N, C-alpha and C positions, 0 to 999 in steps of 0.2 A: 966817921967812918962807919958806927952801929946804925944812925939815920940814913944812910947810903945803902947797906944790905938789906934793911928792912923798908925800902923801896924798889930793892930787887926783887925781893922776898913777893912783894903782894903783888910788881906786874906781872911778875912767874906766874902766880898764883891766879891773878886773872886771866890770861893768856888761856892757862890752859883747861881754867872753867869755860873760854868762848869756846874752846875747840874740843870741847869737851859737848858741848852744845851744836858746835855746828857737825857734830860724827852723828849726833842726836837727829839732827833736821834733814841730814843727807838722804836723799831716797836710793833706796835698794831694790832695785825691777827683780832680782830672782825672789828678794824675800817675799816681795810684795806680790808675787806670782803666784807662792804657796798660799801666802794667806788667801788670795781670791779664789782659787781651788778650794780652799775648806768653806767660804761662805756659800760658793756655785752648789756643792755637794750638800752644805745644809739646806741651802734653798729648795735643790730638785729633792730632798730627800722629804721633806715638809710639805708639798705644792703637787697639786695634780689638777691636771687636766679638766673641764667642765666640760658637762654635753653642749653649752653652746658656745665653745673655744675659747674659753678663758681660763688665766691660773689663780687658783684660790689657797688658801692654808686647808691641811688636811684635819679636818675634824671627827671622820663618820668612818677611818680605815681606808679611806679612796685611794686609790693606787697612784702610788708615786712616782712624776716623772723622773724621778731619775731609773726606775726600771724602763721603762721606755724610749732613751736618749741614747744615740749612737756620740760615742768618746774621740778623738781624734787627737792623737797624741801628735805635736809639732815642736818647730824650733823657731825662734823669730827673734832676730837681732842675738843670736848665742843664748836665749833663755828657751826653757824648756814649760810649756802652755798645754795646759788641756782646754780643748773646745768640745763645747756640747752642744747636739744639735737633735730636733726631734722632726723626722719625717712624717706627714700627715697623708702628703699622694706626693707620690714622686715626681709625675709628670710624665708626659709622652714626647716631648722635643726631644733635646740636645741641651748636654750637660755644658754649663759655660767655663772657659778656661779663667783663670783670675786675670787674663790680661783682654779680657771680652766687655764688649759693652750688653749693658740690660736694661729691661723694661720691665718693672718690679711695684709691686704694693707692697705697702710694708708698714709695723707699728714697732718704735723704738719705747723700753720701757727701763725703770731704774727697777733693782728688785724689790722696791716697795711700792710698787704698781704706780709709779708717776710716768705717766706717759710724755716725753720730752722731742715726741716729732713724729709724723705720719705721712702719707701718701695711699689714699684712698681709690685714685682715679689713675686708669691707664691714659685718657688722654693727656694727663696732665703735663706740664716741662719736670714735675719734680718725681716721674717715674722712670726717666732715664738717667743710667749712670755708667761711667766709665768707670770699671773693677779698680786698673791700675791707680789709680786717685783718691780709693775708700782706704778707709781703716781696717787690717789686718784681716779683723774677724770676718767681715763679708769677703774680702779676699780669696780667705779658706775658706768660708762657707754657705757660700751661693753656690759653688762647684756644686754641691750636694745632690742640688735638684735639678730636673731640667724644666725648660720650658711648655707651653700651651700650643694650643692652636687659635691662631683669629679667628673673631668675629665679626661680624661687619650689623648691625642692628639696624631695623628698620628706621629709626631716626637719623641713622648713617654714623652714627658714634661707631665705636668698638669696643672691642673687649675682648679676653681670652679666657679660655674654655680650657680643660684638662689640664692646668698647671700644676709646675711641682710646689706646694707649699708644707710649712712647718714653723718652728720657731729655732733660733740659733743662739745658744748663751755663751756670752764671751767672758773671759776675764780684762778688768782694764787695760793690763799690757797689750791686748788684740783690739780695746777701744780706743777709750780717749785720753788714757793714763795719768800722769799723774797731775798733767794741765788740769784735765776735766773738758767741759765744754760747758756753752747756758746754761742750761737745766741739769746738766751732770755735773753730781760730783767730784772732786780729784780719788783717784786712785779706786773706782766706782765699776762694778763690773754690770752688767748690761743686757738685755735679752729684747730681741727683735721678730714677731709676725712674719712672715715673707711669703709672697705670693708671685712667683715666678714667671712674668706672662713670655717674654720676647728675648731671645738672644742676637746676637750682630757679634760674626766674627772682624773684630776690629782692624783699621789697618790707620791707625793714629796719623802717622805721616805721608800716607797717601802716596807709597814709594813701590807698591803694586805687591811689599810684602807682608801679609797678614801679622799681628802682634804677637799672635801665639810663635807663626815660625820665625819671629826673632828673638826667641828666647836660646840664641846660641849655647848655653853651658847645659840647658836641658833640665834645669831646676825648678821647673813649672813659673817663673817670676823673670818675665822679659825686662821688669825696671832696672836688674843690676847689670845688664849687656851692653857693654859699650866699648866696641872694638877697637875704637883709635882715638878712646883715650881724651875723647873732648870733654869729659862731662855732660855731656847728654847720649841717653839709653837708646839704642838702635832703634829703637821701638818710634820715636821720637824725632830721630835723625833723620836728615834726606841724604847725606853723605855717610853713609855706616863708615866706609874704610878711610876717609879722608883724604881721597884721591883726587878731588877736585872735581870729578863726574859724580852726580846725583845718580839715586840709588834705581832710581826709574829709568833713566838713560842707559842702565848697564844691563838691562834687558836685550841682550844682541839679538835674539831669536825672533823679537817682538812679540812673544806669545802674553804680555802683560805678566808672568813673571819672573820677575829676577833672579830669582834663587834657583832656577835648574840651567843658569849659564855658565858655563866653567870654559874658557876659551885654552887654558892649558894642558885641562885634566890633572892639576893636583887634587880633587878633593874641595877646592875651597871656592865658591861660586866670586864670580868678580865683583859682585856688588859687596863682599868681603877683602877681595884681594889686593892687598897694596900693587902688585904684581903683575897683572892680570892675564901677561902672555910668558911669563918666565921668562924674562931675557935677561933679568940684573938686573932693571931698570925700574924704579920706581914707576908707576902712570903717572904720579903728579909731575914728573920730569920729562914726560914725554907729548908734556905741551909745547913743540918746539918754536912755534910765530909766538907764543905768549898772550892768544885771544883770549883762554879762557874756553875754548871748544875744542876738547880733544878729535874730536873726528873729523877734523880738516886737516891735519897732519898725515903725511901720506911721503914719506922722503924718498922710498923706491917706485913710486906710482901704481902700485898692482892693485890699488882699491881699498886696501885692507889697512884700517886705521894706524896709525906707529905701535898705538899701547894696545892693540889687541894681534900685530904683526910682531914674531919672536926677531924676524929676520928683515929686518929693516933697515 
């Protein structure tokens, strides 16, 4: 009996020890956000921007970067973060939203000045990015800058002038997080030099509604809007309301913009309205001949398809 009790005691001790170790190893993103901010503040207070646009340690009373950056407090994945950004030039074009496509030059560094990525050529395929696909630090940071103006050079290559440029400093939670990436350690704050050439108001699903207008809840982020609950965000969904009629075909007036068509005047555009004519019957149920073509169903022969006709 004593041996049995001793065995149980030792087993329990091992289990508690393992549990304690697991707790120690468990990643705490809230705590990490605070640690990252302390690291970034210390970095910005102890470094300055040189005349040739490089970051170096302060040795002779140079102006700290901390006094030159702007700070945005933001909430991402329910965690509070601070994003630091320096605007060298504002640019003369337009600010992207976090849902647009951009053409950009950049250099990415860890805080110990190791360069992990770059693109220094606008004609390069590496200059084009779709912001919804990128790390949060870029999605929140790049819209602080404006695009430039396109120039064609004598050799027929091109570039941009009067661009928005600067540096974005981001905590790991807005970058590559706990997992890190190729040359980026786990939980590493990083920074990017950026030069924003061009902004495209993207329409990722080619449905006639630009990504930014598919931000239905108006929180600035189109990636969390999913009207029909099919786990495909509206900006990627060719049938936003799941009624069987693709969004682009719900452009009833044919002006190329489905967002201004509202047959039943209920304030919900047809492409987001599961009952376009407000007859109490879902649009998806008004394909009476079951051929997946709602436009050839017209019970009363008045020339108005049933799904748009409240008196059919």
